[in-house]
DRENZATI-607857 format. One record per residue: x, y, z of N, C-alpha, C in turn; residue in three letters. Coordinates in steps of 0.001 Angstrom, whole numbers, plus 524288, in hexadecimal, padded with zeros to 5 digits. Each point is the difference from the previous one (the first is absolute). Example, Ala and Ser with C-alpha at 12.3 -4.5 7.8 and 13.67 -1.06 7.14 Angstrom:
// DRENZATI-607857
  n.c1  n.c2  n.c3 ca.c1 ca.c2 ca.c3  c.c1  c.c2  c.c3 resn
 83386 7E9C6 81E78 7FC86 804A6 80000 80384 804B0 80000  ala
 7FEA2 8041A 7FD30 80334 804A6 8003C 7FCFE 80442 802DA  ser
//
This chain:
// DRENZATI-607857
  n.c1  n.c2  n.c3 ca.c1 ca.c2 ca.c3  c.c1  c.c2  c.c3 resn
 77974 8C8A0 B89BB 80073 7FE58 803CB 7FEA2 7FCB8 7FE5C  unk
 7FF76 7F9AE 8024D 7FE80 7FC5A 7FFA4 7FC84 7FFC2 80428  unk
 7FA8B 7FDA8 7FE84 7FC02 7FE06 8057D 802A4 7FD75 80256  unk
 7FEF5 7FE89 806B2 80178 7FC3E 803A2 7F9A5 7FD2F 7FF8B  unk
 800AA 7FAE5 7FCFA 7FC31 7FEE6 7FEFD 7FE43 7FCB5 80567  unk
 7FA4B 80096 8025A 7FF4E 7FDF1 804FB 7FA14 7FE4F 7FE9D  unk
 7FE44 7FB57 803B4 7F9C8 80032 7FFCE 7FD39 805DB 801A0  unk
 802A7 8018D 803B8 7FB50 80657 8007B 8005C 802BD 7FBAC  unk
 8052E 800A6 7FCAA 80077 80190 7FC6D 7FB94 80123 7FBDF  unk
 80047 7FA62 7FD9C 7FE61 7FC14 7FCE7 7F98D 7FF76 800A6  unk
 7FE64 800BF 80510 7F947 7FFFF 801E1 7FEB0 80655 7FEC2  unk
 80259 803CD 80262 7FEC0 80470 7FF19 7FE2E 80093 7FAB4  unk
 80559 7FF1C 7FCD6 7FE97 7FFFD 7FA0C 7FB87 7FE4B 7FD75  unk
 7FF9D 7FA11 801B3 7FBD2 7FDF0 7FEA5 7F9CB 802E0 7FF6A  unk
 7FFAE 800AC 805BF 7FB57 803B5 802AF 7FFB5 803AC 7FE84  unk
 803AD 8052F 7FE15 7FECD 80416 7FC66 7FE5E 7FF0C 7FAAB  unk
 80331 7FB62 7FCE0 7FD36 7FF01 7FB87 7FAFA 7FDF5 7FFE3  unk
 7FED4 7FD19 803D6 7FA19 7FC26 8012A 7FC20 80662 800D6  unk
 80274 80306 80295 7FD58 804DC 8010D 7FE00 80401 7FC0A  unk
 802A4 7FF5A 7FA8D 8015E 80374 7FD80 7FBDD 7FC2F 7FB0D  unk
 7FF90 7FB37 7FF9F 7FC9E 7FCF2 7FCD5 7FA3A 80122 800D0  unk
 7FEED 80076 8065E 7FA80 80079 80181 7FFE1 804E3 7FECF  unk
 80174 80456 8024C 7FEB0 8054E 7FEC2 7FF54 800CE 7FA7E  unk
 8027E 7FDC1 7FAFE 7FF57 7FED3 7FB9A 7FA71 80054 7FED0  unk
 7FF36 7FBA1 80223 7F888 7FD58 7FF4C 7FE0E 803E5 801FA  unk
 7FFFA 802F9 80302 7FB15 803DB 801E7 7FFE3 804FC 7FC50  unk
 7FB34 8019D 800C9 7FEE9 805E1 7FBFA 800C8 804C4 80200  unk
 80340 8020F 7FDF2 80280 80600 801FD 7F8F0 80306 8015A  unk
 7FE89 80208 8047D 7FC1D 80405 80170 8018D 80523 7FE41  unk
 80419 80113 80320 80072 8053A 7FFD2 804A1 800E8 7FF2F  unk
 802C4 80361 7FCD3 80495 80149 7FE29 80069 8069B 7FF99  unk
 80600 80191 80249 80187 804E3 7FFC6 80361 80118 7FCD5  unk
 801A1 80405 7FD2B 80662 7FEEC 7FEB8 8019C 80691 7FFAC  unk
 80403 80188 801CC 80273 80543 8035C 7FBBC 802B6 8000F  unk
 7FC3E 7FF24 8037F 7FBA3 802D5 8039A 80183 80353 80336  unk
 7FF5C 8071C 7FF46 80106 8026E 80418 7F8C7 80377 8019B  unk
 7FFEF 7FD76 804FA 7FB40 80425 800CE 80142 803F1 8045A  unk
 7FBBC 80313 80121 7FEAF 805A1 8024F 7FC89 80355 7FE82  unk
 80211 803CF 7FEFD 7F9B6 8049C 7FF86 801DE 8055F 7FC6C  unk
 7FBEF 800A0 7FCF0 80467 80436 7FC68 7FBDE 804A4 803D3  unk
 8033C 8052E 80043 7FDFB 80423 800A3 801D8 803C1 7FB97  unk
 7FECB 803CB 800B0 7FE54 804C4 7FBD9 804E2 80113 7FC9E  unk
 8046A 7FF56 8059F 80622 8021A 7FD48 8035A 7FCB1 7FE7B  unk
 7FE6F 7FB15 804DE 8052E 7FA89 7FFA4 7FD38 7FB13 8007E  unk
 80303 7FBD8 7FF71 7FDFE 7FAA8 80142 802B1 7FF6D 804FE  unk
 7FA1E 7FC1B 8035C 803F1 7FF46 805F8 80085 7FA61 7FF58  unk
 8048F 7FDFC 7FEAD 800F4 7FA20 8012F 8000A 7FD1A 80333  unk
 7FD1A 7FBC8 8039E 7FFC5 7FD81 8024E 803A9 7FACB 80029  unk
 80020 7FFF2 7FCBF 80389 7F948 7FE02 8006D 7FF68 7F8F4  unk
 8048A 7FE7A 8001C 80008 7FE60 7FB64 80489 7FD23 7FDDF  unk
 7FECA 7FDFD 7FAF3 8028A 7F9A9 7FE40 7FEFD 7FC3C 8031D  unk
 7FAF7 7FFBF 80161 7FB98 7FD09 80158 7FFEF 7FAD8 7FB01  unk
 80366 7FAE5 80154 7FDED 7F9D2 7FD8E 7FEAA 7FC4F 7FFEC  unk
 7FB73 7FE25 7FEC3 7FCE3 7FBD8 803DD 7FD7B 7FDB2 7FC84  unk
 7FFD6 7FB83 80158 7FDC4 7FAB3 7FCF6 7FD40 7FD3C 805B1  unk
 7FACD 80139 7FEAE 7FC91 7FD22 80494 7FCE9 7FB42 7FBE4  unk
 80167 7FB10 801CC 7FCF0 7FAAB 7FEBA 7FA51 7FE98 804BE  unk
 7FC67 7FE38 7FB22 7FB25 7FD40 801BD 8032E 7FC67 804F0  unk
 7FB5B 800CE 802F4 7FF58 7FC0A 80648 803F7 803BF 8027D  unk
 80270 803D3 7FFBC 80430 801D3 804F4 7FE0B 8041F 8034F  unk
 8025F 7FE76 80668 7FE9A 804BC 8018A 8045B 80301 80236  unk
 7FFC9 80446 7FEE6 8052B 80538 7FF3E 7FDDD 8028A 8051F  unk
 804B6 801FA 80344 7FFEB 803AF 802E9 8032C 80508 7FEDB  unk
 7FE00 80637 80158 801A6 80400 7FF06 7FFAB 8040A 80481  unk
 80440 7FE85 801AA 80325 8039B 80552 8013E 80526 7FFE8  unk
 802F7 80402 80301 801C8 8037D 80053 7FD95 8048F 80599  unk
 802D1 8025D 80073 7FED9 80441 80361 7FD7F 80305 7FF60  unk
 7FB7E 802F4 803C8 7FCEA 80201 7FED0 8012E 804B8 7FC09  unk
 7FCC6 801FC 7FB0C 80237 80410 7FDB2 8028B 7FEB6 7FCAA  unk
 80079 7FAA9 7FEFE 80687 7FFCB 7FB7F 7FBC6 7FF0B 7FA0C  unk
 7FB12 7FE71 80051 7FEE4 7FF35 7FAC2 7FC86 7FB99 7FF39  unk
 7FEF4 7FE36 80404 7FD39 7FA40 7FD1B 7F932 800EC 80142  unk
 7FD61 802EC 7FF9C 7FB51 80144 7FE93 800A1 800F8 7F96C  unk
 803AD 8061E 800A7 8012A 80168 7FAE1 7FEE6 7F93A 7FB7E  unk
 8055C 7FCA9 801FB 80034 7FDEA 7FADC 7FB9F 7FBDE 7FFA9  unk
 7FE48 7FE0E 80321 7F960 7FCAD 80120 7FC5F 80484 7FD7E  unk
 7FF95 80509 7FF50 7FBB3 80207 7FDC1 801CF 800C6 7F988  unk
 80584 80090 7FF83 80191 7FF84 7F93F 7FEB9 7FB01 7FEC3  unk
 801A8 7FA80 80287 7FF8B 7FBD8 7FE4B 7F953 7FEB5 7FF1E  unk
 7FB85 800AB 801E2 7FC76 800F1 7FF40 7FD11 8037E 7FCD3  unk
 80473 80447 7FDD0 7FBB5 80268 7FB6E 7FDD9 8063D 801F0  unk
 7FE5D 80040 80689 7FF3F 8030B 803AE 802A5 80709 7FCFD  unk
 80500 7FE78 7FF50 80375 805DF 7FEE4 80454 7FE4E 7FAA3  unk
 801F8 80307 7FD82 80267 7FE63 7FB27 80518 7FF9E 80212  unk
 80311 7FB31 7FD68 8064D 8003F 80109 8020C 80519 7FE4C  unk
 804A8 8008C 801D2 80313 804E1 7FC5B 803AA 7FF03 7FC23  unk
 801D1 7FB8D 80163 801FA 7FE1C 7F991 7FFEB 7F918 800F4  unk
 8029A 7FE40 7FB71 7FFF9 7F8E0 80008 7F90E 7FDD3 7FDD6  unk
 801F8 7FBD5 8019B 7FA30 7FD1E 7FF06 7FD3A 7FBED 80270  unk
 7FAE2 7FFA9 8005D 7FDB3 7FBDA 80434 7FCFC 7FDBA 7FD1D  unk
 8023E 7F8E1 7FE7F 7FC6F 7FDDF 7FEFB 7FD78 7FBBE 801B7  unk
 7FBBC 800CA 7FEA4 7F96E 7FB3B 802DA 7FFF0 7FC86 7FDDD  unk
 80063 7FB13 7FFBF 7FEE6 7FC87 7FBD4 8035D 80076 7FB28  unk
 802FC 80418 80094 80334 7FECA 7FB78 7FD46 80684 7FC13  unk
 7FD00 80041 8019A 7FE69 8057E 7FEE6 7FF7A 804DF 8026C  unk
 80170 80591 7FD39 8024A 8049D 804DB 7FBED 800B9 80110  unk
 80076 80128 80705 7FC59 80246 80206 7FCA9 80353 7FE44  unk
 801C0 804E5 7FF25 7FBDA 80558 7FCCA 7FD34 7FC2F 7FC43  unk
 80105 7FE22 7FCC8 7FC48 7FDD4 7FBB1 7FAA8 7FD24 80094  unk
 7FFDF 7FEF9 80710 7FBAD 7FCF3 80107 7FAE7 803CD 801AD  unk
 7FAE2 7FE7E 7FDA8 7FDDF 803C1 800E8 7FD0D 7FEB9 80602  unk
 7FCB3 802B4 8019F 7FECD 7FD21 80768 7FE47 7FBB5 80098  unk
 7FB12 7FFC5 7FC4D 7FE42 7F909 80152 803F2 7FDAA 7FEC4  unk
 803BA 7FF0A 7FAE9 8017D 7FD28 7FF3D 8045B 7FCB3 804C1  unk
 80227 806D5 80161 8030D 7FF11 8052E 7FF8C 7FD79 8044B  unk
 7FA27 800A2 80176 7FEED 7FE28 80497 7FF2B 7FA3F 80054  unk
 7FF50 7FE89 7FA31 80092 7FA43 7FF84 80732 7FE2E 800EA  unk
 802B9 801CD 7FEC4 805E4 7FE05 8020A 80259 8028B 80438  unk
 7FCE2 804B9 802D4 8032A 801EE 80516 7FBA9 7FF5E 8050C  unk
 801F7 7FEB7 8044F 7FD8C 8021D 803A2 80172 80238 8049D  unk
 7FDC5 805F6 80328 80303 801C4 80327 7FC6D 80081 804A3  unk
 80464 7FDC1 8046C 7FCA8 80046 80649 802D7 804B8 801E6  unk
 7FD62 806B1 7FFD6 804E3 80397 803C1 7FE26 800C1 803EB  unk
 80033 8038F 8036E 800DA 80030 80484 7FA09 803C5 80258  unk
 7FE59 80273 7FAEE 7FD74 80413 802AF 7F9E9 7FE1D 7FFD9  unk
 7FD8A 8013C 80393 7FA7B 7FE4B 8023F 7FABF 7FD36 7FCFE  unk
 7FF56 7FD43 800AE 7FAD6 7FE50 7FB03 7FCDB 80418 7FEE0  unk
 7FD4E 800DC 7FCB5 7FBB2 802CA 7FF13 7FB44 8006C 80404  unk
 7FCC5 7F9E9 80134 7FE28 8007B 803A3 7FF96 7FC2C 8024C  unk
 8004D 7FF74 804E7 8028A 7FC0B 8030B 7F974 7FCD8 8030F  unk
 7FA41 80225 7FC15 7FCB2 7FD0A 8010A 7FCE6 7FA98 7FDDE  unk
 8045D 801B8 7FB96 7FFA4 7F991 7FDA0 800B1 7FBDB 80268  unk
 7FEDD 7FBFB 7FF3A 80120 7FA13 8009A 804F5 7FE0F 7FE7B  unk
 800DD 7FD4E 802A8 80590 7FC39 7FCCC 7FFC7 7FE5D 7FB9A  unk
 7FA4F 7FD5A 80035 7FF94 7FD87 7FB75 7FF7C 804EB 7FB35  unk
 7FF94 80338 801E0 7FE1B 805CB 7FA82 80460 8016E 7FEA3  unk
 802CF 800EA 8030D 804C5 801B4 80121 804D6 7FCA4 7FB92  unk
 80060 7FA1A 80207 80189 7FD5D 7FC17 7FE92 80011 7FA70  unk
 7FACE 7FFDB 7FF2E 7FEC4 80033 7FAE6 80142 80432 7FC85  unk
 7FF92 803D1 802B5 8036D 80526 7FCA6 80399 7FEA4 7FA3A  unk
 80331 7FB5E 803E2 804C8 7FECF 7FBA9 7FEE7 80057 7FB6C  unk
 7F8C1 7FC85 800AC 800F2 7FE5B 7FBAD 7FCB9 805C3 7F97F  unk
 80152 8038F 8034A 7FB44 80565 7FC07 804A5 7FF92 7FB2F  unk
 80350 7FF6B 7FE9E 80493 8007E 7FC0E 7FAB0 7FC7E 7FBD3  unk
 7FD17 7FC42 80123 800AF 7FB08 7FC47 7F851 80163 800C0  unk
 7FE3E 8027C 80362 7FAA3 7FFD4 7FF4A 7FF2D 80359 7FC36  unk
 7F8E1 7FEF2 8001B 7FDB0 804BD 7FB3C 7FE1F 8042B 80386  unk
 7FE70 803D8 7FDA6 8008A 805DE 801AB 7FD05 800CF 8039E  unk
 7FC0A 7FC74 802B6 7FEA9 7FF84 804BE 80039 7FDBE 802E9  unk
 805C7 7FC8E 8003E 8014A 7FEAC 8034C 7FF2D 7F961 8034D  unk
 7FC71 7FCF9 7FB99 7FE39 7FC2B 800B1 803A4 7FB7A 80154  unk
 801C3 7FC01 801C3 802AB 7FD62 800FC 7FD86 7F9CC 7FAEA  unk
 80542 7FDF7 7FC3E 7FD5E 7FAA6 7FE80 8015E 7FD6C 80212  unk
 7FE55 7FBB4 80037 8032D 7FA1D 80177 8065C 800CE 8023F  unk
 802AC 801E9 7FB19 80434 7FE23 8017A 8022E 8038A 803B0  unk
 7FE18 8059C 80063 80095 80303 8036A 7FEF8 7FEBE 806F5  unk
 7FA9E 7FD75 7FF47 7FF83 7FDAC 80509 803B8 7FBC3 80265  unk
 8016C 7FDD8 7FCB0 803A9 7FAC7 80024 80554 8039C 8018E  unk
 80262 80254 7FD76 8046D 801CA 801CF 80243 80459 804E8  unk
 7FA05 80271 801FF 7FE68 801FC 80508 802A0 7FC15 80364  unk
 7FAB9 7FBCC 7FF84 80185 7FAFE 803F6 804BD 7FD3C 80099  unk
 802DD 800C5 7FC88 804BC 7FE4F 800FD 80408 802F3 80174  unk
 8012B 80627 80016 80121 802AC 80286 80014 7FF6C 805CC  unk
 7FA4B 7FFFC 800E5 7FEE0 8011F 80581 801C8 7FA7E 802B1  unk
 8000E 7FA6D 7FD70 80252 7FBE8 8015E 8043C 801B6 801D3  unk
 803C3 800DF 7FC27 80592 7FEBF 7FF6E 80417 80471 804A5  unk
 7FB08 80460 80049 801C6 80242 80494 7FED4 7FFDF 8063A  unk
 7FB8A 7FB31 800FF 7FE8E 7FE87 803D2 7FD5A 80558 801D6  unk
 7FC10 8020B 7FC6A 7FCBD 801EC 8039C 7F9B1 7FF0A 7FE8B  unk
 7FF09 7FAA9 7FF34 7FB43 7FF63 80061 7FBC8 800EF 8051D  unk
 802F5 7FFBA 8038A 7FC0A 8019D 8052B 7FF55 805B4 8005A  unk
 80148 80332 7FD1A 80058 8056A 80029 7FB85 802C2 7FB71  unk
 7FDAE 7FBBC 7FD35 7FD8C 80391 7FB32 7FA5E 80268 80227  unk
 7FEB8 8006F 80246 7FAE5 8016E 80129 80199 804B5 803D5  unk
 803C5 8007A 80270 8022B 8060D 8033C 800B2 803CC 7FA63  unk
 7FEAC 804D5 80517 80078 80481 7FC56 80728 80129 80307  unk
 800B7 80274 7FBA8 80577 80393 7FF52 802E6 80196 8046F  unk
 7FC1B 8038E 80259 800FB 803DA 805B3 7FFB3 7FB0E 8028E  unk
 7FF51 7FCCF 7FED4 7FEC9 7FAD9 805B0 804CD 7FE12 7FFB3  unk
 804DB 7FFF9 7FCAB 8052E 7FC33 80073 803E8 80193 802F1  unk
 803CD 7FDB2 8006F 803D3 8018B 8030B 80437 802F7 7FC77  unk
 803C1 8002A 7FFCC 80464 8021C 7FD6A 800B6 7FC76 7FC7B  unk
 8029B 7FC12 80193 80221 7FC1B 7FF70 7FA6C 7FCC3 7FB15  unk
 7FB93 7FDA7 801D1 7FC99 7FE83 7FC8F 7FECF 804BF 7FB68  unk
 7FF7F 8046C 800AB 7FF0D 802F5 7FC4D 80589 800E5 7FB53  unk
 80568 7FD51 80322 80292 800DB 7FA55 80083 7F86A 7FCAD  unk
 7FCE6 7FCB5 803EC 7FEE2 7FBD1 7FD09 7FC39 800DF 7FBE9  unk
 7FB9A 801FE 801BB 7FC03 80268 7FC64 80220 80403 7F920  unk
 8035B 80377 801AB 801B4 80184 7FB7D 80373 7FD43 7FD16  unk
 8036D 7FB0F 8032D 8025B 7FCF5 7FC8C 7FCE2 7FE6B 7FBA6  unk
 7FB44 7FD78 803A4 7FC93 7FBB4 7FD68 7FD5B 802C1 7FAB1  unk
 7FDCC 80452 800C9 800C9 803A9 7FA29 802A9 800D0 7FE3C  unk
 80569 80181 8001A 8024C 7FEDB 7FB2F 8025D 7FAE1 7FD0D  unk
 7FE23 7FBA6 80339 8006E 7FB23 7FEF0 7FC4C 7FE07 7FB8A  unk
 7FB11 8030E 801BF 7FA18 7FE36 7FF7C 80086 802D1 7F7EC  unk
 804CC 804A9 800DB 7FECC 80343 7FA7A 804A4 7FD69 7FBB0  unk
 8029A 7FB1C 801CC 80156 7FBF3 7FD49 80308 80312 7FCFA  unk
 8042A 80233 80171 8048C 80032 7FBE4 804E1 7FEDB 801DE  unk
 80391 80016 7FB7A 805A1 7FC9D 800A9 802E5 803B3 803AF  unk
 80032 8049A 80123 8026D 8031A 8026D 7FD28 802AE 8042D  unk
 80273 7FFDE 8058A 7FCFC 80244 8046D 80409 80539 802EE  unk
 7FD55 8030C 801EE 80371 8042A 8026B 7FF2B 802C6 804F2  unk
 8020C 7FF61 80309 7FE79 7FFB8 805C6 80231 802FE 803D2  unk
 7FED2 805BF 801CB 802BC 803F0 802C1 7FF91 7FFE6 8034E  unk
 803B1 7FF26 803DC 80270 7FE28 80621 7F97D 7FCD3 801BC  unk
 7FEBC 7FB28 7FF4E 7FC22 7FC8D 7FFCE 800CB 7FF05 8078A  unk
 803C8 801F1 80210 7FFD6 7FD84 80664 80110 80619 8027B  unk
 7FEE8 802B9 7FEBF 7FF09 80652 8033D 7FB4B 7FF35 80491  unk
 8021E 8004F 80438 7FC89 801DF 8046A 7FF57 7FA65 80293  unk
 800FA 7FAF1 7FD92 7FFCB 7FB6B 800C9 80454 7FE76 804F7  unk
 7FE1F 7FC67 803E4 802F6 7FEC1 80488 8041A 7FCB3 7FC56  unk
 803EA 7FC45 80257 802FF 7FD4B 7FF7F 7FD5A 7F90D 7FD09  unk
 7FD79 7FE7F 80275 7FDA8 7FA88 7FEBF 7FCC9 8022B 7FA30  unk
 7FBD9 8031E 80107 7FDA8 80288 7F935 80313 80040 7FCC1  unk
 804B2 804D6 8013C 80406 800B2 7FC7C 8024D 7F896 7FD48  unk
 8029F 7FF52 80321 80320 7F98C 7FE2A 7FAA1 7FDA3 7FC9A  unk
 7FB51 8004E 80129 7FA12 7FC0B 7FECC 7FFC6 801F9 7F917  unk
 80078 80704 8004D 7FE85 8012D 7F97F 803FA 7FE5A 7FDFD  unk
 8052F 8011E 801A0 803F0 7FF28 7FBC0 7FFE9 7FB7C 7FF52  unk
 7FEFC 7FA72 8037A 7FF1B 7FAF5 7FF11 7FECD 7FF1E 7FC29  unk
 7F99D 801F3 7FFBE 7FB8F 7FED7 7FD13 8018A 80316 7F9E2  unk
 80219 80477 7FFE2 80180 80141 7FB4C 8050E 7FCF3 7FCDB  unk
 80284 7FC42 8033B 802F1 7FC63 7FD04 7FD3D 7FC7F 7FF34  unk
 7FB8E 7FD81 8037E 7FE37 7FB60 7FEA9 7FCD0 800EB 7FB78  unk
 7FCF6 80580 7FEA2 7FC42 80143 7FB49 8037C 7FF0F 7F9C6  unk
 807EC 80369 802AE 801E6 7FF86 7FA84 801B9 7FACA 7FE19  unk
 80033 7FA52 80415 800E9 7FD44 7FE60 7FB28 7FB21 7FD13  unk
 7FC53 801DA 80280 7FBDC 7FD18 7FF5A 7FC8E 80107 7FA6F  unk
 7FED1 806B7 7FEF8 7FF00 80188 7FCBE 80303 800BA 7FA8B  unk
 804E5 800BB 8022B 80314 80249 7FC1A 80126 80413 7FD34  unk
 7FD4A 8044C 803E3 7FFD0 805C6 7FE02 80580 80172 80309  unk
 800CC 80510 7FC37 804D0 8027D 802DF 7FD5F 803F0 8042C  unk
 802BB 7FFE1 80278 7FE9F 80290 80576 8056E 803AA 8001A  unk
 7FE40 806D9 8008B 8060B 80398 802AC 7FB20 802B4 8053C  unk
 80340 8016B 80348 7FECB 80290 80499 80433 801B9 803EE  unk
 7FDC3 8044E 800D0 80388 804FA 80220 8009C 7FEA2 805EE  unk
 8040B 7FEC9 80443 7FE1D 7FF0C 8043D 8059B 80293 80426  unk
 7FEB1 80222 804B5 803E7 7FF70 80441 80202 7FD4E 802A7  unk
 7FE5D 7FA1A 8001C 80253 7FA3C 8021F 801F0 7FDFF 7FD79  unk
 80574 80187 7FF19 80463 7FE2D 7FCA9 8010B 7FBE2 80128  unk
 7FFEC 7FD2F 806C1 80084 7FC6E 80162 7FD3C 7FB5D 7FC5A  unk
 7FC55 800D6 8019D 7FC44 7FB5D 7FCD8 8001A 7FE9D 7FADD  unk
 7FF17 80550 7FC69 8009F 7FF56 7FB0E 8067D 7FD3A 7FD55  unk
 803AB 80096 803CB 80438 7FD58 7FE78 7FEDC 7FA4E 800B2  unk
 7FCBC 7FDA4 80530 7FEC2 7FBE5 80015 7FC4E 7FC73 7FBBA  unk
 7FC02 803AF 7FE69 7FB3D 7FDF4 7FC47 800AE 80233 7F9FF  unk
 80329 8032A 7FD76 800B5 80146 7FC20 8021B 7FE07 7FA4D  unk
 7FE7A 80033 7FC91 804A8 7FCA3 7FA67 803F9 802F6 7FFD7  unk
 7FD95 8060B 7FF28 80491 803BC 7FEEB 7FEE2 80619 80317  unk
 803D8 802EB 800A4 7FE95 804F7 8029D 80212 80320 7FCBD  unk
 7FD63 80429 800EB 80224 80756 7FD4E 80169 80257 8044D  unk
 80257 8027A 7FF22 80436 801AA 80552 801E5 8058B 7FDC1  unk
 7FE1F 80582 802DB 7FF14 804CE 8000D 803B7 8027D 80329  unk
 8035B 802A1 7FEEA 803B2 8033E 8046F 8014A 80361 7FB69  unk
 803A5 8051C 80367 800BC 803EE 7FFAD 80376 7FFEA 7FAB6  unk
 803EF 7FC3B 7FFC5 80411 7FDD6 7FB45 7FE5E 7FE9F 7FC6E  unk
 7FB76 7FCAC 7FF91 7FC25 7FED7 7FABB 7FCF2 7FADB 7FF93  unk
 7FE1A 7FD67 7FCEA 7FD9A 7FB97 8001F 80144 7FA81 800A6  unk
 7FDEC 7FBDC 802CD 80450 7FACA 80011 7F93E 7FBEE 7FFFE  unk
 8029F 7FD98 7FB10 7FC61 7FB37 80079 801F0 7FBE2 7FE92  unk
 7FD32 7FAB7 80389 803E5 7FA5F 7FFF9 7FB97 7FCE0 803AC  unk
 80217 7FBF7 800BD 7FD8A 7FBA4 803A1 80310 8012C 80653  unk
 7FC7E 7FFDD 804AF 802CB 8027F 8040D 804E0 7FD7C 7FFEA  unk
 80392 7FB24 80014 802DB 7FEB1 80131 80476 803B3 7FC9D  unk
 7FFD5 8019E 7FB9C 803BB 80315 7FD1C 7FF19 8038C 8021F  unk
 7FCD5 80487 80096 7FFE6 80404 80313 80285 801BB 804F7  unk
 80076 7FB1A 802E9 800AC 7FE05 80410 807A9 8012A 800AA  unk
 80124 7FD63 7FBD3 80485 7FF31 7FD14 8031D 80566 7FE97  unk
 7FC46 803A8 7FE8D 801D1 805D2 7FD4C 80075 80215 8046E  unk
 7FBC5 7FED7 803E4 8013A 803CA 804C7 7FC01 804F3 7FEC3  unk
 7FA31 7FE36 7FC58 7FD0F 80298 7FF1B 7FD55 803CC 8035D  unk
 7FEFC 7FBF1 805CD 7FC49 80047 80353 8036D 80447 805F1  unk
 8054A 7FE62 7FE0D 8035C 80443 80464 80008 8045B 7FF33  unk
 7FE0C 801EF 7FB65 7FFC1 80684 7FF4E 7FC49 801A6 7FDD0  unk
 7FAC1 7FD89 801E1 7FB62 8030E 80060 7FF9A 8052D 804CD  unk
 8024F 7FC96 8040A 7FEEB 80412 804FE 805AB 8029B 801F0  unk
 800B5 8043E 801EB 8041B 802D5 80356 801A2 7FA16 80353  unk
 8054A 7FF04 801D7 80294 7FC86 80249 80096 7FFE7 8065B  unk
 7FD2A 8053C 8012C 80077 802BF 80693 7FCCE 7FC88 802B6  unk
 7FADB 7FD90 7FEB9 7FCA1 7FE8A 802B5 7FFA9 7FA24 7FDB0  unk
 7FF40 7FFCB 7FC0D 7FF2B 7FA68 7FF03 80360 7FCE6 7FB5D  unk
 80235 7FC83 7FFC6 80357 7FC10 7FE20 7FCB6 7FC51 7FCB3  unk
 80198 7FD9A 7FCD4 7FDC8 7FAD4 7FCED 80312 7FBD0 8003E  unk
 7FEBB 7FCC7 800B4 80227 7F92F 80292 800F3 7FD26 7FB3D  unk
 8020D 7FF36 7FE3A 800FB 7FEC4 7F9FC 7FF33 7FA05 80184  unk
 8003C 7FDBD 8044C 800C4 7FC16 800EE 7FB41 7FD70 80088  unk
 7FD24 80363 80413 7FA78 7FD93 801A2 7FB7E 8035C 7FAC6  unk
 801FB 803BB 7FC52 7FC55 80243 7FD00 7FC32 80366 802A1  unk
 802F5 80351 8043C 7FAB6 80342 802A6 80355 8046F 80216  unk
 7FDD3 8043D 801CE 800DC 804EE 80338 801F1 7FF4C 805BC  unk
 802FB 801D3 801DA 80107 7FFE1 8046F 801EF 80500 80248  unk
 7FE50 800FA 80585 80223 80523 8025A 803A8 800A2 80349  unk
 80297 803E4 7FEBC 80605 800C1 80056 80003 7FFBD 80660  unk
 80319 7FC0D 802A1 800D7 7FE91 80553 8030E 8059C 8032E  unk
//
């Protein structure tokens, strides 16, 4: 069948070609091959998701979405090495994840989880400086380069006015920015965040996600985060992962909308996904 040659067809194919060329110039930070995640029991394997094949490039912001209990945290824990995969490969900077020693892994990957920090009596400056622990000596003394990395992390997250405050004095939104600053100070090519907008109002949810978008662009770090703010993620993310009972889908938001990945996330008795606006609406 011959193509109908039109300007629109030509433009889409040329755009696709140049997007491919640009992607090939970038480094692959994380790659998975036929990955299966879940849990091992004494008698059997509990598979949460299978056949996960990803390539995450430097400078990308990637959102992970899905219903409660679908396995988002399990995937993030597996990709960060907190729990082992059931099957397949995880390559971080072209090296198998399980081959990294702890300190070496801490120079490649930083993680911001939903758990409470150990001591809220730390100042903001002290908490951000903890990101440099993988690089300091046994007494934790910061070298000149460490001090500069901490300063830069504080500046890019716009928390300079908070550095003398103790963490118990911060709002949830402020503390989230501080934890992101700690991850930036750790200076790893890959950052994982588990639901960084939990318990925040709509303005601060948008603020945090916009901050992550800016950091990915400015620092060329690859940032992967899980979220329930699907509408915001569609607007801001370069790529998205969608987990649903039928399987796992990965791609650009526009591609995922076209293949109806978001339409199958939730039962349609209450909410529907509007493909034109890229958002969910309550059924009338």
